py3Dmol code that shows the C-alpha trace and the ligand (Angstrom):
import py3Dmol

protein = """\
ATOM      1  CA  MET A   1      18.421   5.890  -9.345  1.00  0.00           C
ATOM      2  CA  LYS A   2      15.180   6.816  -7.634  1.00  0.00           C
ATOM      3  CA  GLY A   3      12.909   4.237  -6.037  1.00  0.00           C
ATOM      4  CA  VAL A   4       9.463   3.480  -7.410  1.00  0.00           C
ATOM      5  CA  LEU A   5       6.343   4.288  -5.452  1.00  0.00           C
ATOM      6  CA  VAL A   6       3.702   1.581  -5.351  1.00  0.00           C
ATOM      7  CA  ILE A   7       0.290   1.496  -3.740  1.00  0.00           C
ATOM      8  CA  ILE A   8      -1.272  -1.776  -2.716  1.00  0.00           C
ATOM      9  CA  SER A   9      -4.989  -1.632  -1.999  1.00  0.00           C
ATOM     10  CA  GLY A  10      -7.743  -4.176  -1.769  1.00  0.00           C
ATOM     11  CA  PHE A  11     -10.814  -5.106   0.191  1.00  0.00           C
ATOM     12  CA  SER A  12     -10.354  -5.458   3.924  1.00  0.00           C
ATOM     13  CA  GLY A  13      -9.544  -9.147   4.449  1.00  0.00           C
ATOM     14  CA  ALA A  14      -8.144  -9.643   0.935  1.00  0.00           C
ATOM     15  CA  GLY A  15      -4.810 -10.590   2.466  1.00  0.00           C
ATOM     16  CA  LYS A  16      -2.894  -7.504   1.408  1.00  0.00           C
ATOM     17  CA  GLY A  17      -1.403  -7.049   4.889  1.00  0.00           C
ATOM     18  CA  THR A  18       0.124 -10.529   4.774  1.00  0.00           C
ATOM     19  CA  ILE A  19       1.376 -10.017   1.223  1.00  0.00           C
ATOM     20  CA  VAL A  20       3.046  -6.741   2.123  1.00  0.00           C
ATOM     21  CA  LYS A  21       4.604  -8.258   5.251  1.00  0.00           C
ATOM     22  CA  GLU A  22       6.074 -11.094   3.169  1.00  0.00           C
ATOM     23  CA  LEU A  23       7.367  -8.668   0.550  1.00  0.00           C
ATOM     24  CA  VAL A  24       9.282  -6.532   3.042  1.00  0.00           C
ATOM     25  CA  GLN A  25      10.665  -9.593   4.804  1.00  0.00           C
ATOM     26  CA  ARG A  26      12.006 -11.090   1.594  1.00  0.00           C
ATOM     27  CA  TYR A  27      13.055  -8.045  -0.392  1.00  0.00           C
ATOM     28  CA  PRO A  28      14.518  -4.609   0.352  1.00  0.00           C
ATOM     29  CA  TYR A  29      11.274  -2.647   0.050  1.00  0.00           C
ATOM     30  CA  SER A  30      10.339   0.138   2.447  1.00  0.00           C
ATOM     31  CA  LEU A  31       6.867   0.020   3.834  1.00  0.00           C
ATOM     32  CA  SER A  32       5.387   3.337   4.839  1.00  0.00           C
ATOM     33  CA  VAL A  33       3.960   3.237   8.374  1.00  0.00           C
ATOM     34  CA  SER A  34       0.666   5.113   8.477  1.00  0.00           C
ATOM     35  CA  ALA A  35      -0.820   7.236  11.211  1.00  0.00           C
ATOM     36  CA  THR A  36      -4.284   6.259  12.431  1.00  0.00           C
ATOM     37  CA  THR A  37      -6.838   7.100  15.094  1.00  0.00           C
ATOM     38  CA  ARG A  38      -7.970   3.453  15.217  1.00  0.00           C
ATOM     39  CA  ALA A  39      -7.239   1.603  18.466  1.00  0.00           C
ATOM     40  CA  PRO A  40      -4.376  -0.906  18.267  1.00  0.00           C
ATOM     41  CA  ARG A  41      -5.381  -4.536  17.647  1.00  0.00           C
ATOM     42  CA  GLN A  42      -3.869  -7.177  19.840  1.00  0.00           C
ATOM     43  CA  GLY A  43      -0.180  -7.562  19.048  1.00  0.00           C
ATOM     44  CA  GLU A  44       0.095  -4.368  17.005  1.00  0.00           C
ATOM     45  CA  ILE A  45       3.166  -2.283  17.758  1.00  0.00           C
ATOM     46  CA  GLU A  46       3.429   1.514  17.804  1.00  0.00           C
ATOM     47  CA  GLY A  47       5.727   2.723  15.014  1.00  0.00           C
ATOM     48  CA  LYS A  48       5.768  -0.673  13.294  1.00  0.00           C
ATOM     49  CA  ASP A  49       2.141  -1.372  12.401  1.00  0.00           C
ATOM     50  CA  TYR A  50       0.900   2.194  12.776  1.00  0.00           C
ATOM     51  CA  PHE A  51       1.583   5.435  14.571  1.00  0.00           C
ATOM     52  CA  PHE A  52      -1.457   5.469  16.845  1.00  0.00           C
ATOM     53  CA  LYS A  53      -2.804   9.004  17.300  1.00  0.00           C
ATOM     54  CA  THR A  54      -5.668  10.733  19.028  1.00  0.00           C
ATOM     55  CA  LYS A  55      -8.120  12.587  16.805  1.00  0.00           C
ATOM     56  CA  GLU A  56      -6.581  15.898  17.955  1.00  0.00           C
ATOM     57  CA  GLU A  57      -3.034  14.762  17.156  1.00  0.00           C
ATOM     58  CA  PHE A  58      -4.120  13.497  13.749  1.00  0.00           C
ATOM     59  CA  GLU A  59      -5.884  16.755  12.923  1.00  0.00           C
ATOM     60  CA  GLN A  60      -2.736  18.640  13.870  1.00  0.00           C
ATOM     61  CA  MET A  61      -0.741  16.519  11.389  1.00  0.00           C
ATOM     62  CA  ILE A  62      -3.281  17.476   8.718  1.00  0.00           C
ATOM     63  CA  ARG A  63      -2.977  21.185   9.564  1.00  0.00           C
ATOM     64  CA  GLU A  64       0.826  21.023   9.467  1.00  0.00           C
ATOM     65  CA  ASP A  65       0.716  19.305   6.055  1.00  0.00           C
ATOM     66  CA  ARG A  66       2.700  16.324   7.334  1.00  0.00           C
ATOM     67  CA  LEU A  67       0.586  13.791   5.416  1.00  0.00           C
ATOM     68  CA  ILE A  68       0.753  12.990   1.689  1.00  0.00           C
ATOM     69  CA  GLU A  69      -2.882  11.924   1.920  1.00  0.00           C
ATOM     70  CA  TYR A  70      -5.425  10.900   4.491  1.00  0.00           C
ATOM     71  CA  ALA A  71      -8.874   9.335   4.456  1.00  0.00           C
ATOM     72  CA  GLN A  72     -11.628   8.335   6.797  1.00  0.00           C
ATOM     73  CA  TYR A  73     -12.336   4.636   6.871  1.00  0.00           C
ATOM     74  CA  VAL A  74     -15.057   3.096   9.055  1.00  0.00           C
ATOM     75  CA  ASP A  75     -15.063   6.004  11.571  1.00  0.00           C
ATOM     76  CA  ASN A  76     -11.294   6.418  11.826  1.00  0.00           C
ATOM     77  CA  TYR A  77      -8.645   8.550  10.178  1.00  0.00           C
ATOM     78  CA  TYR A  78      -5.726   6.939   8.333  1.00  0.00           C
ATOM     79  CA  GLY A  79      -2.885   8.902   6.691  1.00  0.00           C
ATOM     80  CA  THR A  80       0.556   8.566   5.083  1.00  0.00           C
ATOM     81  CA  PRO A  81       3.391  10.579   6.663  1.00  0.00           C
ATOM     82  CA  ARG A  82       5.176  12.597   3.986  1.00  0.00           C
ATOM     83  CA  ASP A  83       8.836  12.853   5.076  1.00  0.00           C
ATOM     84  CA  TYR A  84       9.608   9.161   5.367  1.00  0.00           C
ATOM     85  CA  VAL A  85       8.229   8.287   1.928  1.00  0.00           C
ATOM     86  CA  LEU A  86      10.042  11.075   0.106  1.00  0.00           C
ATOM     87  CA  LYS A  87      13.371  10.331   1.824  1.00  0.00           C
ATOM     88  CA  GLN A  88      13.224   6.638   0.959  1.00  0.00           C
ATOM     89  CA  LEU A  89      12.387   7.304  -2.704  1.00  0.00           C
ATOM     90  CA  GLU A  90      15.198   9.819  -2.949  1.00  0.00           C
ATOM     91  CA  ALA A  91      17.602   7.254  -1.460  1.00  0.00           C
ATOM     92  CA  GLY A  92      16.647   4.826  -4.260  1.00  0.00           C
ATOM     93  CA  THR A  93      14.445   2.510  -2.222  1.00  0.00           C
ATOM     94  CA  ASP A  94      11.130   1.246  -3.592  1.00  0.00           C
ATOM     95  CA  VAL A  95       8.320   2.288  -1.278  1.00  0.00           C
ATOM     96  CA  ILE A  96       5.057   0.436  -0.760  1.00  0.00           C
ATOM     97  CA  LEU A  97       1.983   2.178   0.611  1.00  0.00           C
ATOM     98  CA  GLU A  98      -0.739  -0.155   1.806  1.00  0.00           C
ATOM     99  CA  ILE A  99      -3.694   2.223   1.771  1.00  0.00           C
ATOM    100  CA  GLU A 100      -7.368   2.290   0.885  1.00  0.00           C
ATOM    101  CA  MET A 101      -8.745   3.593  -2.376  1.00  0.00           C
ATOM    102  CA  GLN A 102      -9.674   7.223  -1.717  1.00  0.00           C
ATOM    103  CA  GLY A 103      -6.167   7.797  -0.403  1.00  0.00           C
ATOM    104  CA  ALA A 104      -4.708   5.967  -3.399  1.00  0.00           C
ATOM    105  CA  MET A 105      -6.507   8.318  -5.792  1.00  0.00           C
ATOM    106  CA  ARG A 106      -5.183  11.344  -3.890  1.00  0.00           C
ATOM    107  CA  VAL A 107      -1.619  10.065  -4.081  1.00  0.00           C
ATOM    108  CA  LYS A 108      -2.082   9.477  -7.835  1.00  0.00           C
ATOM    109  CA  GLU A 109      -3.067  13.141  -8.250  1.00  0.00           C
ATOM    110  CA  LYS A 110       0.076  14.315  -6.463  1.00  0.00           C
ATOM    111  CA  PHE A 111       2.451  11.658  -7.835  1.00  0.00           C
ATOM    112  CA  PRO A 112       1.198  10.608 -11.297  1.00  0.00           C
ATOM    113  CA  ASP A 113       4.034   8.063 -11.636  1.00  0.00           C
ATOM    114  CA  VAL A 114       2.733   5.962  -8.753  1.00  0.00           C
ATOM    115  CA  SER A 115       1.638   2.426  -9.714  1.00  0.00           C
ATOM    116  CA  LEU A 116      -1.655   1.214  -8.331  1.00  0.00           C
ATOM    117  CA  ILE A 117      -2.007  -2.480  -7.508  1.00  0.00           C
ATOM    118  CA  PHE A 118      -5.335  -3.946  -6.386  1.00  0.00           C
ATOM    119  CA  ILE A 119      -5.455  -7.247  -4.492  1.00  0.00           C
ATOM    120  CA  THR A 120      -8.734  -9.145  -4.638  1.00  0.00           C
ATOM    121  CA  PRO A 121      -9.812 -12.511  -3.255  1.00  0.00           C
ATOM    122  CA  PRO A 122     -11.183 -14.965  -5.839  1.00  0.00           C
ATOM    123  CA  SER A 123     -14.798 -14.246  -4.753  1.00  0.00           C
ATOM    124  CA  ALA A 124     -16.978 -12.246  -2.359  1.00  0.00           C
ATOM    125  CA  ALA A 125     -17.869 -15.398  -0.410  1.00  0.00           C
ATOM    126  CA  GLU A 126     -14.171 -16.099   0.109  1.00  0.00           C
ATOM    127  CA  LEU A 127     -13.681 -12.575   1.459  1.00  0.00           C
ATOM    128  CA  GLN A 128     -16.501 -13.061   3.958  1.00  0.00           C
ATOM    129  CA  ARG A 129     -14.994 -16.356   5.067  1.00  0.00           C
ATOM    130  CA  ARG A 130     -11.537 -14.808   5.574  1.00  0.00           C
ATOM    131  CA  LEU A 131     -12.899 -11.869   7.572  1.00  0.00           C
ATOM    132  CA  ARG A 132     -14.759 -14.234   9.918  1.00  0.00           C
ATOM    133  CA  LYS A 133     -11.760 -16.520  10.256  1.00  0.00           C
ATOM    134  CA  ARG A 134      -9.496 -13.620  11.250  1.00  0.00           C
ATOM    135  CA  GLY A 135     -11.694 -13.200  14.317  1.00  0.00           C
ATOM    136  CA  THR A 136     -10.291  -9.772  15.191  1.00  0.00           C
ATOM    137  CA  GLU A 137     -13.509  -7.819  14.578  1.00  0.00           C
ATOM    138  CA  PRO A 138     -17.063  -8.245  15.836  1.00  0.00           C
ATOM    139  CA  GLU A 139     -19.721  -9.333  13.296  1.00  0.00           C
ATOM    140  CA  GLU A 140     -21.010  -5.742  13.063  1.00  0.00           C
ATOM    141  CA  VAL A 141     -17.617  -4.411  11.913  1.00  0.00           C
ATOM    142  CA  ILE A 142     -17.275  -7.344   9.484  1.00  0.00           C
ATOM    143  CA  SER A 143     -20.568  -6.430   7.927  1.00  0.00           C
ATOM    144  CA  GLN A 144     -19.480  -2.746   7.686  1.00  0.00           C
ATOM    145  CA  ARG A 145     -16.312  -3.878   5.946  1.00  0.00           C
ATOM    146  CA  LEU A 146     -18.245  -6.087   3.520  1.00  0.00           C
ATOM    147  CA  SER A 147     -20.581  -3.289   2.589  1.00  0.00           C
ATOM    148  CA  ARG A 148     -17.586  -1.016   2.108  1.00  0.00           C
ATOM    149  CA  ALA A 149     -16.077  -3.709  -0.176  1.00  0.00           C
ATOM    150  CA  ARG A 150     -19.291  -3.673  -2.227  1.00  0.00           C
ATOM    151  CA  GLU A 151     -18.809   0.067  -2.859  1.00  0.00           C
ATOM    152  CA  GLU A 152     -15.079  -0.298  -3.395  1.00  0.00           C
ATOM    153  CA  CYS A 153     -15.579  -2.439  -6.519  1.00  0.00           C
ATOM    154  CA  ALA A 154     -16.181   0.858  -8.314  1.00  0.00           C
ATOM    155  CA  TYR A 155     -12.515   1.771  -7.826  1.00  0.00           C
ATOM    156  CA  MET A 156     -11.137  -1.386  -9.414  1.00  0.00           C
ATOM    157  CA  PRO A 157     -11.039  -0.078 -13.008  1.00  0.00           C
ATOM    158  CA  ARG A 158      -8.883   2.848 -11.852  1.00  0.00           C
ATOM    159  CA  TYR A 159      -6.072   0.557 -10.760  1.00  0.00           C
ATOM    160  CA  ASP A 160      -3.161  -0.267 -13.054  1.00  0.00           C
ATOM    161  CA  TYR A 161      -2.938  -3.934 -12.012  1.00  0.00           C
ATOM    162  CA  ILE A 162      -5.448  -6.336 -10.446  1.00  0.00           C
ATOM    163  CA  ILE A 163      -3.986  -9.387  -8.736  1.00  0.00           C
ATOM    164  CA  VAL A 164      -6.061 -12.288  -7.401  1.00  0.00           C
ATOM    165  CA  ASN A 165      -4.889 -13.554  -4.030  1.00  0.00           C
ATOM    166  CA  ASP A 166      -5.730 -17.218  -4.249  1.00  0.00           C
ATOM    167  CA  GLU A 167      -2.431 -18.849  -3.262  1.00  0.00           C
ATOM    168  CA  LEU A 168      -0.426 -16.523  -1.009  1.00  0.00           C
ATOM    169  CA  GLU A 169       2.969 -17.664  -2.258  1.00  0.00           C
ATOM    170  CA  ASP A 170       2.088 -17.094  -5.937  1.00  0.00           C
ATOM    171  CA  CYS A 171       0.586 -13.742  -5.151  1.00  0.00           C
ATOM    172  CA  VAL A 172       3.662 -12.462  -3.264  1.00  0.00           C
ATOM    173  CA  GLU A 173       5.982 -13.414  -6.118  1.00  0.00           C
ATOM    174  CA  GLN A 174       3.619 -11.978  -8.704  1.00  0.00           C
ATOM    175  CA  VAL A 175       3.580  -8.614  -6.915  1.00  0.00           C
ATOM    176  CA  HIS A 176       7.364  -8.651  -6.487  1.00  0.00           C
ATOM    177  CA  ASN A 177       7.951  -9.365 -10.195  1.00  0.00           C
ATOM    178  CA  LEU A 178       5.517  -6.657 -11.097  1.00  0.00           C
ATOM    179  CA  ILE A 179       7.308  -4.061  -8.942  1.00  0.00           C
ATOM    180  CA  ARG A 180      10.659  -5.049 -10.446  1.00  0.00           C
ATOM    181  CA  SER A 181       9.285  -4.586 -13.934  1.00  0.00           C
ATOM    182  CA  LEU A 182       8.067  -1.100 -12.994  1.00  0.00           C
ATOM    183  CA  HIS A 183      11.652   0.122 -12.888  1.00  0.00           C
ATOM    184  CA  TRP A 184      11.723  -0.406 -16.626  1.00  0.00           C
ATOM    185  CA  GLU A 185       8.434   1.301 -17.221  1.00  0.00           C
ATOM    186  CA  SER A 186       9.359   4.296 -15.118  1.00  0.00           C
ATOM    187  CA  GLY A 187      11.982   5.333 -17.632  1.00  0.00           C
ATOM    188  CA  GLN A 188      14.905   4.313 -15.467  1.00  0.00           C
ATOM    189  CA  GLN A 189      16.300   2.164 -18.265  1.00  0.00           C
ATOM    190  CA  GLY A 190      17.667   5.443 -19.677  1.00  0.00           C
ATOM    191  CA  GLU A 191      20.048   5.784 -16.735  1.00  0.00           C
ATOM    192  CA  LEU A 192      21.047   2.140 -16.974  1.00  0.00           C
ATOM    193  CA  ILE A 193      21.773   2.332 -20.725  1.00  0.00           C
ATOM    194  CA  GLU A 194      23.905   5.412 -20.137  1.00  0.00           C
ATOM    195  CA  LYS A 195      25.841   3.689 -17.364  1.00  0.00           C
ATOM    196  CA  ILE A 196      26.506   0.500 -19.368  1.00  0.00           C
ATOM    197  CA  THR A 197      27.522   2.494 -22.454  1.00  0.00           C
ATOM    198  CA  LYS A 198      29.958   4.514 -20.350  1.00  0.00           C
ATOM    199  CA  ASP A 199      31.276   1.334 -18.717  1.00  0.00           C
ATOM    200  CA  PHE A 200      32.126  -0.110 -22.130  1.00  0.00           C
ATOM    201  CA  LYS A 201      33.829   3.086 -23.247  1.00  0.00           C
ATOM    202  CA  ASN A 202      36.019   3.015 -20.135  1.00  0.00           C
ATOM    203  CA  LEU A 203      36.850  -0.683 -20.427  1.00  0.00           C
TER     204      LEU A 203
END
"""
ligand_1 = """\
24
LIG
P -6.991 -1.593 9.167
O -7.867 -0.930 10.190
O -7.559 -2.923 8.736
O -5.552 -1.679 9.614
O -6.997 -0.673 7.875
C -8.185 -0.283 7.286
C -7.929 0.284 5.909
O -7.165 1.492 5.987
C -7.146 -0.664 5.001
O -7.801 -0.706 3.746
C -5.799 -0.014 4.903
O -5.174 -0.307 3.663
C -6.180 1.454 4.996
N -5.055 2.312 5.392
C -4.029 2.034 6.216
N -3.197 3.077 6.283
C -3.698 4.044 5.488
C -3.251 5.379 5.109
O -2.222 5.881 5.533
N -4.055 6.068 4.260
C -5.191 5.552 3.753
N -5.880 6.312 2.906
N -5.621 4.301 4.059
C -4.890 3.558 4.912
"""
view = py3Dmol.view(width=600, height=400)
view.addModel(protein, "pdb")
view.setStyle({"model": 0}, {"cartoon": {"style": "trace"}})
view.addModel(ligand_1, "xyz")
view.setStyle({"model": 1}, {"stick": {}})
view.zoomTo()
view.show()
């Protein structure tokens, strides 16, 4: 049985990073580690949070077609390495990509079966509060991210599922249940029916 491919996007500060971290800790999902030219934040680990690249290295990955998609986000490149994702899906593991919206649309073009999940905070004011509380970015970057969020609303209707991150715990379980239900939508029930039918014949 092949794994399902899921994209989780949302405004910066919507809490999607925390949700994804919880999901992979609790359940056997594979999280794709992206390449980026952004500098590591305090505590971020090479190969776990991102593969940190120079602009030249990143552009070489583009030329060698080693990325499923890439996008520029607030002056940096971000991209999804191809090999890892395809291997995991083939091995039957569900793969989560936590990427921004332009990249999500590109993946949808290449893999129409991908499911797009959008995480939003309950309000814009709540997003602003969370970004300030995180304290990892200067006010100028926060304001860039908020203005990006304003534009990003236009992508929301193109997502298959919108989930409000109000209570973290509820949100994590909601996303998990949703991903489980996708196995049924993706036509994999055919394989299961065949297997059960065969099992009964051989009983
Ligand atoms: P951050 O700098 O906060 O880690 O990430 C900024 C944005 O880039 C987030 O919206 C994140 O989801 C997105 N992002 C991370 N990795 C990728 C990727 O591989 N491709 C694309 N298109 N976006 C990514």
